[in-house]
N, C-alpha and C positions, 0 to 999 in steps of 0.2 A: 289460606293454604289450611284445608279444613283437617279437624284430628279427630285420628281415633282411639279412641279406648279402648283396651286391653284388660279385661279384671280375670284374676288368674291368683289362685292358690298363695305358690313363694318361689323365689328362684330356684331355680336347681341349675346343674353341667349341663345341659341339654336343652334349656329353656336358652338362658339366655341367649347361647347365640342366634337364633330363632328370630329372638326379638331386633338384636342388634342387626343381624341385616334384612328384617325388617323395615327398622329403620332407617337403615342405606335406600330401598329399594322403592318404599313408597312415596316419596318424596315427587317420583319421578310421575305419579299420579296427581298427585295436587293433595297427598295424604302428611300429615304427621303424626308420628306415635307417641304414645304414653301410656304407660302399664300399671292398671292400680293391681299392687299383691297386697292380697289381706292380712298377708303378713309377710315375717322374714325368716321362716321356715316354724318348726316343727317338731316332736318328739322321734318321728318315725324317720326322719330323713335329718341321716348328717353331715351332709355337705356342708362345710365353709368355702363359702363364694367371697371374695372381694366386691363387693358394691362400689368401688371408686374404678372398680376395670369395665364398671357397667356405662356402655356408648351410648347410650337411649333413656328417654325421657321416661321417671318412674317417682312413683310414691311409693310408701307400706301404711298400711290402713291400722286400725286401733283391732282387728280382727285374732280373737281369743281361738286355740285349735283343744279343740274335744277330742276325745281318743274314746272310739267306737269298738270295740273291740282289742284284739292285736292287729290289725290293718288296714280297719275306715279311722280317721282322721276326719271330723267336722268343723270347717273353720266358718266364722261368723259375720265373717265381711263387716262388722262394726266400721262406720264413719263412711258407708260406700254412700249413701245417698248426697248426703253433704256434700263429699267429694264430686259429683258426678255431677252436680249444681254451682260447684266451683269450676271443674273444667270443661264443662258448655263442652262436651261431644258432639262433634256431626254424624259420629259413627259407633256402635258397642260390640265389641266381640267378648262372648263368656268363658270360662271356662265348662262346661258341662249341665248337669242341672241343680247348682248348688246354690247354695240361701243366695250368694252373692244373684246369679240368674234373677232368680226374682226379684231381689230388688232393684236392679239393671230393665226387669221386663215394664214394673211398674213404672220407669223414671221416663224409660224410651216410653209408652204411651199416652204419659204425661206432653212431654215433651215432640213429639212424633219423628223422636230419633229412629231412625233404621237402625234394629239388634240383632246381634249372628250366635246362636250356640257353635262353639267349638269343643268334637265331642270325639270318644273312642270309645262311646260305650258299647256295648250289643248284650245280648239277652241272657241273661244268668239266675241263677239265687234267686234275687231280691228280684226278682217279676212276683216272686209270693206275695210280694210286700206290694198288694194293688193299690196302697196310695200311691207309690211312688211311679209307675205306670198314670195315673191320674195328674199328679204334677208335672209327669215330662211333656205329655199330650197338651196339659193347659202353655208350657214351655216353648212347644213348638208350633200351636197356632199361634204366639204372639211372635214369634217369632221372623226375620223377613230374607234371611240366609241363612246357608250353613255349611261348618266346613268340618269335613269328618274326615278320622286319623288314617281311616283306611276305605275298603268293601267292606267289610263286617260293618262295622260304622255308619258306612253310605246303607247299609238296610235295612239297622236296622231304626236311622229318620223315617227312614219309607213307613217300613210298619207302623210309628207311629206320625206318620199322616202328613211329613214332606212332601211339597213338590220335587219331584224331582230336577227340576229345571233349576233349582233355586241350591242345590247340593254342592260342594266346591270340596274334590278331595283334596287335601294340604295335609301331603304324607306326612305321618311321627317318624322326627328322620333326629338325627345327633348331628354334630355338627362331625360331617365324616373325611376332612381332610386328615383328620388328627391320626386315623387309621387306612386311608387307602392310602397314603406315608409307606406304611412299614411294610419289608417281604415280603413277597410271597412263599409261603411254606412249602419245604419240599417233607415227604413222605421218611417216614423212619427210617434209622439203616438197620438191618438186621440183628444187631448185637442192641442197641434202642428200644424199652416201651411207647408208645403210640402215648403221648401227651396231651390229655385231653384237660381245658375249661369250663368251667358253668361259674356264670359271674348273678348274683342275686338276692333277696332278702332269705334270710334261711326261716321261713315260715310253710305252712303245712300245704298253702297253694299253690307252690310253687314244687311239690314235690322231689325233692332234691334227693327223699329216701330212694324215689324209682331208679333215677343216677346209680345209685349205690349198687342197685338191686342189676343192674346191667353190666359193672365193675366187676361184681361177683360173677355172673355167666362167663364173661369173657374171659374171670381170669380160670373158671374150672374147664374152660377148652384152652387150659394151657397157651392162653393169650396175652402176652407183656404188657399192660395198660398201667399208666396213673392220672388217675384222675386232680385236680387242682380245683379248691371252693374258693371265687371269693366271693364274701362277704357276710355275715354275721344277723342273727335275729334268736328269737323265741324256741324253735328249734333246734338247736346246735349241740347239745348234749343231748339228747335222744338220736342224730344221725351218728354223735361220734361213737354211742352205744354200739346203732347199728352193724360201725366197719369195721366193728371190733367182732358184733358175734358174726357176723360173714367173712370174715376171715380174713380182711384184704385192708386191715389199719394201716399195711406199709406202703399202700396201693392209692391212697390217698391223703392229699393234703390240708390239712383248714387254715384258710389264710387270715380267716377273720377281715374286720373293714380297709378294704385296698381305697388310698386318698385315690380317686378318679382322672386325678394326672398322670397315675402310674400304673393307672390298666391299660393303657394302652401296651405296654413291657411286659403285661401278664399274657395279653392277645398275641403281641409276636413272640410268646417261648411256645405257642403250642403250637401242637398239630393242627384239633380240629374242637368244636365248640360240644357243649351241649348244651340243650335248653326244654329242659322237663315240664313242664309248671303243666300243673292240670286245669288251669285256664289264669287266660292274659288279655285282657281286650286289645290290645299289641304288642309291645313287648322288644324295646331300644336295645337290650344287650343283641340280637339278631340281627341286630340290624349295623354293632360294632361290630359283632362278629365274623359277619358277609363283608364290608367293607374295608377289615383286617386282612382278606383273602385266606377266611378259616374251613376249614367242614367239616359243616354242621350240620347236627340231626337233632332237629325241631320239632315237640309239641303240635300234633296236629289244631291242639286246644289252645288256642295262640292268633290272634288276627295276621300277627305279621310274617308269620308261617304261612296265611292262606293267599301273601301276598308275594313273597319273597321266594319261596320256595316251591322249584321244579324240582318235584321228587327226584332225584338220582341224575338229574340237570347240574341245579344250585346248590343243591345239600339234599339231604332227606328229612322227609317229612315223619313223622311215626307221631303212634300211639304207646308212649313211653311203658302201659299198661303189661303190654306185650312183648315183657321182658327179654325173649329171645329173639326177638324180628330188629330192636336194637340192638344186641350184640351180634347176632345178622350183618347191623350195617358196621356195627366197630371193626368185624376182622374185614370188611369190604373198604377200607380203609384201610386196610397193607398188601389190598395189591398196589405191584410195580406203575407210579402215575396219578393213581387215586386222586390222592392229595390233591396234589396241588392242579388235575383240572376241575373239582369240586371246586377246588380254591378262587382258580383263575374267573367260569361262572359267575360263583358268590361274589365276588366284587363287580365284575362286568354290568349284574343286576343292579348293582348299588349305584354305580353310578351312570347309567343309566336312566335312571329313576325316582333317586332316593336320598338326594342332599338336599341341603337346605336352599337349594335354586328350587328344586321341584317342588316342594313347599310351596317358598315363599310363590309361588304361582298363584297356588292356589286361592290366597289370599287376594291377590291383587287380580285374580278374576271377578274374586267375592266385591270387592268392592269398586271393579271400573260398574257394575253394574247401581251404584249408589250416586 
């Protein structure tokens, strides 16, 4: 049995189920999984995950998390070289273009072990930092395979020089079963508000302010809507003030941090879902919402929107800067049968191509070539 070492930053509620799936499935191809976490957690991620529930081989390195601004965390992956020499893997998969990937690339070259990059990275503002592009191209040249979150990440890997035949799509997803079991929504009664939900960190990039602008525009049209915001962050005070300034404080509920195990209930209570991000390499909350059968209005600036949303069929893909357009999409959700039709199509889209089994298929394709 060969060992596949996966080098990643921290355990999260959406990665742990994937690792458990891979741990169950990869032995059929002669591989056993061992995950090397850079550290148990960091200041930006507030999840409480019980390690005793992990059903896969793993260990924690002595990495230090360095905060770079409000959104970026750099993990040093201290002790990774020593761990790789001890584990002696037959193949390595590393998350992104991190310090851990650099260490693993050097180890792989010395030991002639195949290395793959697992990434959702797409072009963005960091492209102005020329050294990042040079580092990424260097790592791509030294990698034997690639796992892309979706089509946008695949295209970016191609732009960095990756060979098309070495790129496998391992759809970025969650344990969809916890959301697929929710009852499909019904549209609001004439006397009910349209209940909307958004989930995520309250940071500038997430553009929750644009969701508030859309709710205000709908309210001006005498359209009854109620928005729940699950999440916390540096922008919360400003967003609360904006809701007051827009005159919609009674139409918006700030829920704060919602434990991951309680999120399904929030999805279940909503008619629709707003994903207003200004930039996301993927967007797992959209996968969750669609699996829950929600009618989604999703930003065109997210990788997940590109792959999951067929505009007007499985949801709406919009630029949230166009407030009137977003408000018109919200109005459309009140049409008889519209929420039900979009929710059913959204759930079917996830079931047909974005479950953990579909993600695992990309991993199996990768190691099959090793």
